[in-house]
Backbone as a printed PyTorch tensor [residue, N CA C, xyz], in Angstrom:
tensor([[[  14.5650,   30.8100, -130.3300],
         [  13.7610,   30.6460, -131.4140],
         [  12.2490,   31.7680, -131.0020]],

        [[  12.0070,   32.0840, -132.1880],
         [  10.7270,   32.8810, -131.8330],
         [   9.3750,   32.4160, -132.4900]],

        [[   8.3820,   32.2280, -131.6510],
         [   7.3900,   31.6320, -132.1930],
         [   6.4780,   32.9860, -132.6490]],

        [[   6.1130,   32.8450, -133.9250],
         [   5.2030,   33.5290, -134.5350],
         [   3.7110,   33.4230, -134.8560]],

        [[   2.8930,   33.9410, -135.0670],
         [   1.2670,   34.0020, -134.9900],
         [   0.6140,   34.6220, -136.1570]],

        [[  -0.0040,   33.8610, -136.9260],
         [  -0.7360,   34.3790, -137.7960],
         [  -2.1600,   33.8890, -137.9780]],

        [[  -3.4610,   34.6860, -138.2720],
         [  -4.5840,   34.5770, -137.9880],
         [  -5.3030,   34.9540, -139.4040]],

        [[  -5.8690,   34.3140, -140.1320],
         [  -7.0370,   34.5880, -141.2520],
         [  -8.2090,   33.9480, -141.1960]],

        [[  -9.0230,   35.4640, -140.8100],
         [ -10.4650,   34.9410, -140.7300],
         [ -10.7380,   34.1590, -139.3810]],

        [[ -11.2610,   32.8790, -139.3510],
         [ -11.1530,   32.0420, -138.0400],
         [ -10.6330,   31.2570, -137.9300]],

        [[  -9.3520,   30.7720, -138.5560],
         [  -8.1470,   30.1100, -138.7080],
         [  -6.8670,   30.6130, -138.1720]],

        [[  -5.8770,   30.0650, -137.9260],
         [  -4.2010,   30.5320, -137.8960],
         [  -3.5180,   29.5520, -137.2020]],

        [[  -2.2540,   29.9120, -136.9470],
         [  -1.4200,   29.0430, -136.5420],
         [  -0.2890,   29.6910, -135.8610]],

        [[   0.3070,   28.9140, -134.7090],
         [   1.7790,   29.4480, -134.2790],
         [   2.5880,   28.8340, -134.8550]],

        [[   3.8770,   29.6310, -135.2880],
         [   5.0240,   29.0400, -135.8430],
         [   6.6070,   29.1340, -135.8270]],

        [[   7.1990,   28.2820, -136.0050],
         [   8.6590,   28.8610, -136.0300],
         [   9.3690,   28.7640, -137.2820]],

        [[  10.1810,   29.5260, -137.3950],
         [  10.7000,   29.5140, -139.0520],
         [  12.3750,   29.3700, -138.8070]],

        [[  12.9840,   28.7560, -139.1450],
         [  14.4210,   28.8220, -139.5070],
         [  14.7480,   29.1380, -141.1320]],

        [[  15.4360,   30.0350, -141.2070],
         [  15.5320,   30.6740, -142.4850],
         [  14.1920,   31.1200, -143.0880]],

        [[  13.8620,   30.5590, -144.6240],
         [  12.7600,   30.9090, -144.8860],
         [  11.8260,   29.5150, -144.9830]],

        [[  11.9400,   28.6350, -143.8310],
         [  11.2460,   27.6100, -143.9060],
         [  10.4640,   27.1880, -142.5480]],

        [[   9.5120,   26.8740, -142.4170],
         [   8.5080,   26.7190, -141.1820],
         [   9.1140,   25.3610, -140.6670]],

        [[   9.5100,   25.4510, -139.3700],
         [  10.0780,   24.1350, -138.7370],
         [   9.3640,   23.6350, -137.9720]],

        [[   8.3880,   24.2340, -137.4020],
         [   7.2590,   23.8030, -136.1930],
         [   5.7810,   24.7790, -136.2400]],

        [[   4.9950,   23.9360, -136.3640],
         [   3.7870,   24.8950, -136.4170],
         [   2.6600,   24.0100, -135.3750]],

        [[   1.5210,   24.7790, -135.2510],
         [   0.3360,   24.5640, -134.4670],
         [  -0.5540,   25.3620, -135.1740]],

        [[  -1.6300,   24.4330, -135.6290],
         [  -3.0400,   24.9540, -136.3060],
         [  -4.0350,   25.0260, -135.5150]],

        [[  -4.8490,   25.9250, -135.5840],
         [  -6.1880,   25.8180, -134.9530],
         [  -7.1050,   26.8070, -135.6240]],

        [[  -8.5440,   26.6010, -135.1750],
         [  -9.8150,   27.5490, -135.8770],
         [ -10.5050,   27.8050, -134.6660]],

        [[ -11.4300,   28.2590, -135.0620],
         [ -12.5970,   29.1590, -134.0170],
         [ -13.7930,   28.1980, -134.1460]],

        [[ -14.0410,   27.7400, -133.2540],
         [ -15.6810,   26.9870, -133.4240],
         [ -16.3890,   27.9710, -132.9130]],

        [[ -16.3490,   28.8550, -132.1040],
         [ -17.1870,   30.0570, -131.9950],
         [ -16.5440,   31.4600, -131.5010]],

        [[ -17.1220,   32.2100, -131.0350],
         [ -16.5560,   33.4420, -130.6940],
         [ -15.4470,   33.4160, -129.5100]],

        [[ -15.5910,   32.0230, -128.7820],
         [ -14.9780,   32.0880, -127.5240],
         [ -14.0170,   30.8320, -127.2740]],

        [[ -14.1870,   30.0410, -128.5240],
         [ -13.6030,   28.7650, -128.5090],
         [ -12.1510,   28.5140, -129.7020]],

        [[ -10.9390,   28.2430, -129.1280],
         [ -10.0460,   27.9850, -130.0020],
         [  -9.7770,   26.4860, -129.9150]],

        [[ -10.0430,   25.9190, -131.0960],
         [  -9.9730,   24.3800, -131.3300],
         [  -8.4530,   24.3920, -131.9940]],

        [[  -7.6840,   23.5550, -131.2700],
         [  -6.2800,   23.1230, -131.7020],
         [  -6.3160,   21.9650, -132.6000]],

        [[  -5.9270,   21.9550, -134.1110],
         [  -6.3850,   20.6820, -134.8290],
         [  -5.1420,   19.9650, -135.2790]],

        [[  -3.7030,   20.5080, -135.1350],
         [  -2.6990,   20.0140, -135.7170],
         [  -1.5580,   20.5370, -135.1300]],

        [[  -0.5720,   19.9910, -134.7210],
         [   0.9590,   20.1920, -134.2920],
         [   1.9400,   19.2010, -134.8700]],

        [[   2.7390,   20.1770, -135.6160],
         [   3.7870,   19.4390, -136.2780],
         [   5.2000,   19.8580, -135.8370]],

        [[   6.2490,   19.4740, -135.6200],
         [   7.7010,   19.8510, -135.2430],
         [   8.4190,   19.0760, -136.3800]],

        [[   9.4330,   19.4520, -136.9650],
         [  10.4650,   18.7660, -137.7470],
         [  11.0350,   17.9180, -137.1360]],

        [[  11.6820,   16.8110, -137.5760],
         [  12.5610,   15.7120, -137.1240],
         [  13.6400,   16.4830, -136.3410]],

        [[  14.3850,   17.5980, -136.9250],
         [  15.7200,   18.1770, -136.4070],
         [  15.4400,   18.8950, -134.8120]],

        [[  13.9490,   19.1270, -134.9870],
         [  13.7240,   19.7590, -133.7550],
         [  13.2170,   19.0520, -132.3990]],

        [[  13.0050,   17.4450, -132.9360],
         [  12.1530,   16.5240, -132.3380],
         [  12.9810,   16.6580, -130.6960]],

        [[  12.0900,   16.6110, -129.7740],
         [  12.6880,   16.0610, -128.4120],
         [  13.1510,   17.3290, -127.7720]],

        [[  12.8990,   18.4190, -128.0500],
         [  13.4760,   19.6790, -127.6910],
         [  12.3480,   20.5770, -126.8230]],

        [[  10.9590,   20.1760, -126.7140],
         [  10.0910,   20.9560, -126.1730],
         [   9.5050,   21.8630, -126.9020]],

        [[   9.8710,   21.8290, -128.2220],
         [   9.2460,   22.8820, -129.2940],
         [   7.4590,   22.8130, -129.4240]],

        [[   7.1500,   21.5270, -129.3570],
         [   5.6710,   21.1790, -129.3410],
         [   4.8150,   21.8150, -128.3100]],

        [[   5.6230,   21.6050, -126.7750],
         [   4.8910,   21.8360, -125.9050],
         [   4.9040,   23.7040, -125.7740]],

        [[   6.1070,   24.2470, -126.5180],
         [   6.1470,   25.7280, -126.4860],
         [   5.0650,   26.1870, -127.2310]],

        [[   4.7970,   25.7110, -128.3430],
         [   3.6450,   25.9270, -129.3490],
         [   2.5210,   25.7990, -128.7390]],

        [[   2.0730,   24.9030, -127.6630],
         [   0.7890,   24.8170, -127.2260],
         [   0.8830,   26.1410, -126.0090]],

        [[   1.7920,   26.2330, -125.3540],
         [   1.9270,   27.1710, -124.1920],
         [   1.7780,   28.5270, -124.7580]],

        [[   2.0040,   28.6610, -126.0510],
         [   1.8300,   29.9610, -126.8050],
         [   0.3240,   30.2180, -127.1920]],

        [[  -0.1850,   28.9770, -127.8460],
         [  -1.9240,   29.2670, -127.8500],
         [  -2.6930,   29.3950, -126.3830]],

        [[  -1.9080,   28.6610, -125.3920],
         [  -2.3230,   28.8740, -124.2710],
         [  -2.4090,   30.4370, -123.5530]],

        [[  -1.3390,   31.0720, -123.8910],
         [  -1.3530,   32.6560, -123.5960],
         [  -1.9430,   33.4210, -124.4920]],

        [[  -2.2930,   33.1320, -125.5220],
         [  -3.2110,   33.7970, -126.5840],
         [  -4.5320,   33.6340, -125.9280]],

        [[  -4.8760,   32.2800, -125.5140],
         [  -6.3440,   32.1340, -125.2310],
         [  -6.6220,   33.0280, -123.7890]],

        [[  -5.4420,   33.0650, -123.2050],
         [  -5.8580,   33.6500, -121.6870],
         [  -5.7850,   35.4320, -122.2240]],

        [[  -5.0170,   35.6550, -122.7980],
         [  -5.0630,   37.3230, -123.3010],
         [  -6.3730,   37.6970, -123.6860]],

        [[  -7.1990,   36.8410, -124.5980],
         [  -8.2710,   37.2180, -125.3500],
         [  -9.2510,   36.4410, -124.5730]],

        [[  -9.4800,   35.8230, -123.5400],
         [ -10.5260,   35.2300, -123.0200],
         [ -11.2170,   33.9440, -123.6190]],

        [[ -10.3880,   33.3510, -124.2070],
         [ -10.6970,   32.3500, -125.0750],
         [ -10.7850,   30.8680, -124.2720]],

        [[ -11.3750,   30.0300, -124.4920],
         [ -11.1250,   28.5990, -124.1910],
         [ -10.6860,   27.7570, -125.0140]],

        [[ -10.0860,   26.8110, -124.7480],
         [  -9.3990,   25.7670, -125.5260],
         [  -9.8670,   24.4930, -125.7060]],

        [[ -10.0750,   23.9960, -126.9120],
         [ -10.2340,   22.6060, -127.1870],
         [  -9.3200,   22.0040, -127.8610]],

        [[  -9.3580,   20.7380, -128.2090],
         [  -8.0950,   20.0580, -129.0940],
         [  -8.4530,   18.6780, -129.5920]],

        [[  -8.2040,   18.5900, -130.7130],
         [  -8.5470,   17.4590, -131.3720],
         [  -7.1320,   16.7430, -131.9520]],

        [[  -6.0230,   17.6640, -132.0430],
         [  -4.7650,   17.2230, -131.7890],
         [  -4.4110,   16.5150, -130.9810]],

        [[  -3.7680,   15.2040, -131.3210],
         [  -3.5270,   14.2730, -129.9070],
         [  -2.5830,   14.6690, -129.0880]],

        [[  -1.5970,   15.5650, -129.6070],
         [  -0.0630,   15.8870, -129.0210],
         [  -0.6960,   16.9860, -128.0540]],

        [[  -1.3160,   17.8010, -128.5980],
         [  -1.9430,   19.0650, -127.9110],
         [  -2.8280,   18.8220, -126.7410]],

        [[  -3.6600,   17.7050, -127.1590],
         [  -4.5280,   17.1380, -126.2450],
         [  -3.8810,   16.8000, -124.7120]],

        [[  -2.6700,   15.8560, -125.3300],
         [  -1.6530,   15.1990, -124.2640],
         [  -1.4200,   16.3240, -123.1000]],

        [[  -0.8980,   17.2310, -123.8950],
         [  -0.0360,   18.2690, -123.3440],
         [  -0.8850,   19.0500, -122.4190]],

        [[  -2.1890,   19.2780, -122.9850],
         [  -3.2610,   20.2630, -122.1700],
         [  -3.8090,   19.2140, -120.8680]],

        [[  -3.8470,   18.1520, -121.2380],
         [  -4.2930,   16.8640, -119.9080],
         [  -3.4690,   16.6720, -118.9930]],

        [[  -2.1900,   17.2470, -119.2690],
         [  -1.0180,   16.7550, -118.3060],
         [  -0.7580,   17.9660, -117.5580]],

        [[  -1.2510,   18.8490, -117.9600],
         [  -0.5930,   20.7210, -117.4450],
         [  -1.9830,   21.2000, -116.6470]],

        [[  -1.8810,   20.9260, -115.1950],
         [  -3.0760,   21.7700, -114.4720],
         [  -2.7700,   23.1340, -114.5980]],

        [[  -1.7070,   23.5900, -114.8590],
         [  -1.5470,   25.3340, -114.8670],
         [  -2.1910,   25.7240, -116.0220]],

        [[  -2.8760,   25.1420, -117.0350],
         [  -3.5170,   25.2510, -118.1520],
         [  -5.0170,   25.0670, -117.9740]],

        [[  -5.4010,   24.7150, -116.5750],
         [  -6.9650,   24.2890, -116.3640],
         [  -7.8300,   25.7860, -116.6790]],

        [[  -7.3470,   26.8350, -116.3100],
         [  -8.3110,   28.2130, -116.6580],
         [  -8.7860,   28.3200, -117.9720]],

        [[  -7.7990,   27.7040, -118.8240],
         [  -8.6010,   27.9000, -120.2150],
         [  -8.7540,   26.8000, -120.9770]],

        [[  -8.7380,   25.1660, -119.9660],
         [  -8.6540,   23.9430, -120.8170],
         [  -9.1960,   23.0470, -119.7700]],

        [[ -10.3430,   22.8390, -119.8250],
         [ -11.2220,   22.1260, -118.8970],
         [ -11.2870,   20.5280, -119.1180]],

        [[ -10.1810,   19.8010, -118.5010],
         [ -10.2350,   18.5620, -118.8410],
         [ -11.2060,   17.9080, -118.9560]],

        [[ -12.3620,   17.6590, -117.8900],
         [ -13.3700,   17.0260, -118.0640],
         [ -14.2030,   17.4800, -119.1350]],

        [[ -14.5110,   18.8990, -119.6150],
         [ -15.0350,   19.0980, -120.7220],
         [ -14.6600,   18.5450, -121.9340]],

        [[ -13.3080,   18.1680, -121.9840],
         [ -12.6000,   17.8520, -123.1290],
         [ -12.4440,   16.6180, -123.4010]],

        [[ -13.0150,   15.6150, -122.8170],
         [ -12.8160,   14.2300, -123.0170],
         [ -13.8530,   13.6530, -123.9380]],

        [[ -13.1600,   12.9460, -124.8330],
         [ -14.1920,   12.4340, -125.8910],
         [ -14.6940,   11.1400, -125.7900]]])
């Protein structure tokens, strides 16, 4: 499955399509020129339990690394993945992102 990305002005998404239908997506927006805020992740029931949501978060992390962004998350799913993945600490600081 190919993860695609689109950004319009200061908002965007990573998404997966099957046919002409979006079956998984992660939404984000920029809170400033250096910070990407993940606001929502959704995966269709047919793909549930296959790690697709984690792949979307990982795509956002890769994007942040390439562009020297830091990540924050209000999306509970993305926050959980980021909190539990030490390898993402270079773009996501668990201590700074506690609410």
